[in-house]
C-alpha positions as CSV (number, residue, x, y, z in Angstrom):
1,M,-12.4,-43.9,42.6
2,D,-10.1,-45.5,40.2
3,T,-7.3,-43.8,38.2
4,A,-9.2,-43.8,34.9
5,S,-12.1,-41.8,36.3
6,Q,-9.8,-39.3,38.0
7,F,-8.0,-38.8,34.7
8,S,-11.3,-38.3,32.9
9,I,-12.5,-35.7,35.5
10,T,-9.2,-33.8,35.4
11,E,-9.3,-33.9,31.6
12,Q,-12.8,-32.5,31.5
13,K,-11.9,-29.7,33.9
14,L,-8.9,-28.8,31.7
15,V,-11.0,-28.7,28.6
16,Q,-13.7,-26.6,30.3
17,A,-11.0,-24.2,31.6
18,K,-9.5,-23.9,28.1
19,Q,-12.8,-23.2,26.5
20,H,-13.7,-20.6,29.2
21,A,-10.3,-18.9,28.7
22,H,-10.8,-18.6,24.9
23,S,-14.4,-17.4,25.1
24,K,-15.1,-13.7,25.2
25,T,-17.9,-11.9,26.8
26,W,-20.1,-9.8,24.6
27,I,-18.6,-6.6,26.0
28,E,-15.0,-7.8,25.2
29,A,-16.1,-8.7,21.6
30,L,-17.8,-5.3,21.3
31,G,-14.7,-3.4,22.5
32,T,-12.5,-5.4,20.1
33,N,-14.7,-4.6,17.1
34,V,-15.1,-0.9,18.0
35,S,-11.3,-0.5,18.4
36,R,-10.5,-2.4,15.2
37,Y,-13.0,-0.6,13.0
38,G,-12.4,2.7,14.6
39,L,-8.7,2.4,13.7
40,V,-9.6,1.4,10.1
41,L,-12.0,4.3,9.8
42,T,-9.5,6.8,11.1
43,L,-6.8,5.6,8.7
44,L,-9.2,5.8,5.8
45,L,-10.2,9.3,6.7
46,I,-6.6,10.4,7.0
47,G,-5.9,8.8,3.6
48,A,-8.9,10.5,2.0
49,L,-7.9,13.9,3.3
50,K,-4.6,13.6,1.5
51,F,-6.5,14.2,-1.8
52,T,-8.1,17.4,-0.7
53,A,-7.3,20.9,-2.0
54,G,-6.0,22.0,1.4
55,E,-3.4,19.2,1.4
56,A,-2.4,20.1,-2.2
57,Q,-1.8,23.7,-1.2
58,A,0.1,22.8,1.9
59,F,2.5,20.7,-0.2
60,S,5.5,22.6,-1.4
61,P,8.7,21.1,-2.7
62,W,11.8,22.2,-0.9
63,W,13.2,24.1,-3.9
64,R,10.0,26.2,-4.1
65,T,9.7,27.0,-0.4
66,A,9.5,30.7,0.3
67,H,11.6,30.6,3.4
68,S,14.3,28.2,2.5
69,C,18.0,28.5,3.3
70,S,18.9,29.4,-0.3
71,D,16.4,32.3,-0.2
72,Y,18.1,33.7,2.9
73,I,21.5,33.3,1.4
74,E,20.4,34.9,-1.9
75,S,18.7,37.8,-0.2
76,S,21.6,38.6,2.1
77,A,24.3,38.2,-0.6
78,F,22.5,40.2,-3.3
79,R,20.8,42.8,-1.1
80,V,21.2,46.4,-2.0
81,P,21.6,48.5,1.1
82,Q,18.9,51.0,1.8
83,I,20.1,54.6,2.4
């Protein structure tokens, strides 16, 4: 066997190995797509839930919060003792 044919066989083996390494089986492709689109769907649902009435009611700015530090200070400073 001469050097040129040995080089050709080795090159073919490398090309085949590279193609095999980059090819996915159908189950790997399915898993990749399920993971990708599952994540997208989850993020879209979380984003859509941000516009619901429950989310709007749960949102309360810090200056309107019923149990803030300022409410505690005001209630303790201006409290009339009960007799």
